[in-house]
VEXKE-401929 format. One record per residue (C-alpha): residue in one letter; x, y, z. Coordinates in steps of 0.25 Angstrom, whole numbers, plus 2048, in hexadecimal, padded with zeros to 3 digits. Layout:
VEXKE-401929
AXYZ
...
***
This chain:
VEXKE-401929
XCD2B44521
XCCEB4F518
XCDCB55518
XCE0B4950F
XCD5B4C506
XCD8B5B505
XCE7B57502
XCE3B4D4F7
XCD9B574F0
XCE3B634F2
XCEEB5B4EC
XCE5B564E2
XCE1B644DD
XCEEB6A4DD
XCF1B614D1
XCE7B684C9
XCECB764CA
XCF1B7C4BD
XD00B7C4BE
XD06B8A4C2
XD0FB8C4B6
XD02B884AD
XCFAB934B5
XD05B9D4B3
XD07B9A4A3
XCF6B9C4A2
XCF6BA94A9
XD02BAD4A0
XCFBBA9493
XCEDBAF496
XCF4BBD49A
XCFBBBD48D
XCEEBBB487
XCE8BC548E
XCF3BCF48B
XCF3BCD47D
XCE3BCE47C
XCE5BDB484
XCEFBE047B
XCE9BDD46D
XCDABDB471
XCD7BEB46E
XCCFBEC47B
XCCFBE948A
XCD2BDA48C
XCD7BD0496
XCD7BC249A
XCD6BBC4A8
XCD4BAD4AD
XCC6BA84B2
XCC3B9B4B7
XCCBB914BE
XCD8B984BA
XCD5BA54C1
XCCEB9D4CD
XCDAB934D0
XCD2B874CD
XCD8B824C0
XCD9B734C0
XCE3B6B4B5
XCDAB664AA
XCD6B584A8
XCDDB4F49F
XCD3B52493
XCD5B61492
XCE4B61496
XCE4B70498
XCE2B7B4A1
XCD6B8349E
XCD8B924A2
XCCCB9B4A0
XCCFBAA49D
XCC5BB649B
XCC8BBF490
XCC3BCD494
XCC0BD7488
XCBBBE548C
XCB0BE5483
XCA2BEA486
XC97BDE484
XC90BE847A
XC9CBE9471
XC9EBDA46D
XC97BCE46C
XC9ABC1472
XC9FBBA465
XCA8BC7463
XCADBC4471
XCB1BB746E
XCB7BB9461
XCBFBC6466
XCC6BBF471
XCC9BB2467
XCCFBBB45C
XCD8BC2467
XCDCBB446D
XCDFBAF45E
XCE7BBC45C
XCEFBB9469
XCF1BAB464
XCF7BB0457
XD00BBA45C
XD06BB0465
XD09BA7459
XD0EBB2451
XD18BB645B
XD1CBA945D
XD18BA746B
XD16B9846F
XD10B9B47D
XD03B9F478
XCF6B98475
XCF5B8E46A
XCE7B8F467
XCDAB98469
XCCDB91467
XCC0B9646A
XCB6B8F475
XCA8B92478
XCABB9E481
XCB9BA1480
XCC6B9E478
XCD2B9547B
XCDFB9747A
XCE7B8B47C
XCF5B88482
XCF7B78480
XD05B7A482
XD03B7E491
XCF6B76495
XCECB82495
XCE2B8848C
XCDDB9748E
XCCDB9948D
XCCBBA748A
XCBDBAD48D
XCB9BB9485
XCB1BC348F
XCADBD1490
XCAABDA49C
XC9CBD84A3
XC99BE64A6
XC8DBE14AE
XC96BDA4B8
XCA3BE34BB
XCAFBE14BE
XCB1BD34B9
XCA5BCE4B3
XCA6BC94A4
XC9EBC6498
XCA2BB9491
XC9BBB3484
XC92BA6485
XC94B9A47C
XC8AB9F472
XC91BAD472
XC83BB3474
XC81BB7483
XC8BBBF48C
XC8FBB5499
XC93BBC4A5
XC9FBB74AE
XCA9BBD4B8
XCB6BB44B9
XCBDBBF4C1
XCB1BC04CB
XCAFBB24CB
XCBFBB04D0
XCBDBBB4DB
XCB1BB44E1
XCB9BA64E1
XCC5BAB4E8
XCBBBB14F2
XCB5BA44F4
XCC4B9F4F9
XCCABA8503
XCD5B9E505
XCDBBA24F6
XCDFBB14FB
XCE6BAB507
XCEDBA14FE
XCF1BAC4F6
XCF6BB4502
XCFFBA8506
XD05BA64F9
XD09BB54F8
XD0FBB5507
XD18BA9502
XD1CBAF4F7
XD1DBBD4FC
XD15BC34F2
XD08BCB4F1
XCFBBC24F1
XCF7BC74E3
XD03BC34DD
XD01BB34E0
XCF9BAD4D5
XCECBA84DB
XCEFB9A4D2
XCFAB984DC
XCF1B954E8
XCE4B8C4E9
XCDAB8E4F3
XCD2B824F8
XCC5B894F1
XCCEB884E4
XCD3B7A4E6
XCC4B754E8
XCC0B7A4DB
XCCCB734D5
XCC8B664DB
XCB9B674D7
XCBDB6B4C8
XCC7B604C7
XCBEB554CC
XCB2B5B4C3
XCBBB5B4B6
XCC0B4C4B9
XCB1B484BC
XCADB4E4AE
XCB8B4B4A6
XCAFB4349C
XCA3B4C49E
XCA9B5A49D
XC9CB60498
XC95B5E4A5
XCA0B624AE
XC9DB6D4B7
XCA4B794B4
XCB0B7E4BC
XCAAB8C4BE
XC9EB844C4
XCA6B7B4CF
XCB0B874D2
XCA3B904D6
XC9BB864DD
XCA9B834E5
XCACB904E8
XC9EB944EC
XC9DB874F7
XCACB8A4FB
XCACB8D50B
XCBAB9050D
XCBFB82510
XCCEB8050F
XCCFB71510
XCCEB6C501
XCC6B5F503
XCBCB6650D
XCBAB73505
XCB6B6A4F8
XCADB60500
XCA6B6B506
XCA4B754FB
XC9FB684F2
XC94B674FD
XC90B764FB
XC91B774ED
XC82B754EA
XC7EB814F3
XC85B8A4E7
XC7CB844DC
XC6FB8D4D9
XC63B8A4D2
XC5DB964CD
XC4FB954C8
XC51B884C2
XC60B8A4BD
XC6DB864C2
XC76B914C7
XC84B924CC
XC87BA04CB
XC94BA64C8
XC97BAE4D6
XC9EBB94CD
XC92BBB4C4
XC85BB64C8
XC80BB64B9
XC89BAB4B6
XC84B9C4BA
XC8FB924BA
XC84B874BA
XC7CB8C4AE
XC7FB7F4A6
XC77B774B1
XC6BB7D4AC
XC6EB7A49E
XC73B6B4A0
XC6EB654AD
XC79B5A4AA
XC84B644AE
XC7EB674BB
XC7BB584BF
XC8AB564BA
XC8EB614C5
XC87B5B4D0
XC8DB4D4CC
XC9AB524CD
XC97B594DB
XC92B4C4E0
XC9EB454DB
XCA9B4E4E1
XCA1B4D4EE
XCA1B3E4EE
XCB1B3E4EB
XCB3B484F7
XCAAB3F500
XCB1B334FC
XCBEB384FF
XCBAB3B50E
XCB4B2E510
XCC2B2850A
XCCCB30510
XCCEB2651C
XCD2B1C512
XCDFB2250F
XCE6B2B504
XCE6B204F9
XCD7B1E4FA
XCD3B2D4FA
XCDDB314EF
XCD7B264E6
XCC8B2C4E8
XCCEB394E5
XCD5B354D9
XCC7B2F4D4
XCC2B3D4D3
XCCDB474D1
XCD7B3D4C9
XCE2B364CE
XCEDB3F4C9
XCE7B4B4D2
XCE7B424DE
XCF3B3A4DD
XCFCB474E1
XCF4B4B4EB
XCF3B3C4F1
XD02B3B4F0
XD05B494F7
XCFAB45502
XD02B38506
XD0FB3F506
XD09B49510
XD04B3E519
XD12B38518
XD17B4551D
XD0DB47527
XD0FB3A52D
XD1EB3A52C
XD1EB48535
XD14B4253F
XD09B4B53B
XCFFB40535
XCF6B3C540
XCE9B3253F
XCDBB35545
XCD3B2C54D
XCCBB28541
XCD8B25538
XCD9B31530
XCE7B3852E
XCE9B46534
XCF3B50535
XCECB57542
XCF0B56550
XCE5B4C553
XCE8B3D550
XCF2B32552
XD00B3454A
XD02B2C53E
XD0FB2453F
XD19B27534
XD1EB1E52A
XD2CB1B527
XD28B1551A
XD32B0851F
XD26B01526
XD27B09533
XD1FB13539
XD24B1D543
XD1CB2454D
XD1CB3354C
XD1BB3555B
XD29B2F55B
***
């Protein structure tokens, strides 16, 4: 039954979440950086999260990186005509280095250990806490208000367009379930919905994105250059999602619909940013055809995995869990398989577990009750 598959997937994906205390710590650290920059920068400045941290789709790092990668936008209120890309990158870097020196000078041990330049961003490293902050220098995009931004490209030559806030708003709209979960969480705690941190709940859409990202990360562990970017997977997933609540059903269905949202515009592959049509998340496919081929190979692989699980579900928990572990890793699957086994035992002992005519287990009314097991070599009939 697909209930088993969904429960196994859901249990596995829970192990991928960033720990609540680490999430809160990261928020505190980047808010402190933002406050310091706003106070010492000499112009309006703010920092806010983007990417998976903002969307609630973070997955734990693989064994090679060992750290959570948290993407931040550093937004400076500066006109494009008043600064070059190189100057913007350097200005933000100078401010971050000054912040690092200030923390060390005042004996604050909770600050970043290093500040390093990357292709587009600056990285503040917190190795003691298991994460680093990638700070992206940006300025307002006055042609795309109110949340459009301009960022540097890797050659520091052409301004690039983006809109992380607009994208996050679009992503949330793709899942009405998320708002419902926030309302329920607020009611349980007798607080306002606005006071519930979004990272405390996960919608089916967010879970599917985590599942696909994790599978992709493991599959390309030894070929990271061709690994499909997370934003591409996230966008296609959200586009293809039709509101399914069951996790396994949602994952399988949207994989079958993903191709519908990959465009070919005058010979160029294109997956537009829903919040900014000028940004193409598949732009690298046009420069590196092998990356497009890698994406479709990954898509075929994950689709095959889910098809296999459907075929194997009648052969029992251990067989299904073993196949799932091949693609999602034994650590992620082991706990969920144990949890599902415990659930089966509770359902059997309560008399709620039944067997259909095809031999599959179910908790619906239809079916023959499964006899309880005393675990001493005797069975009892739940009907008395």
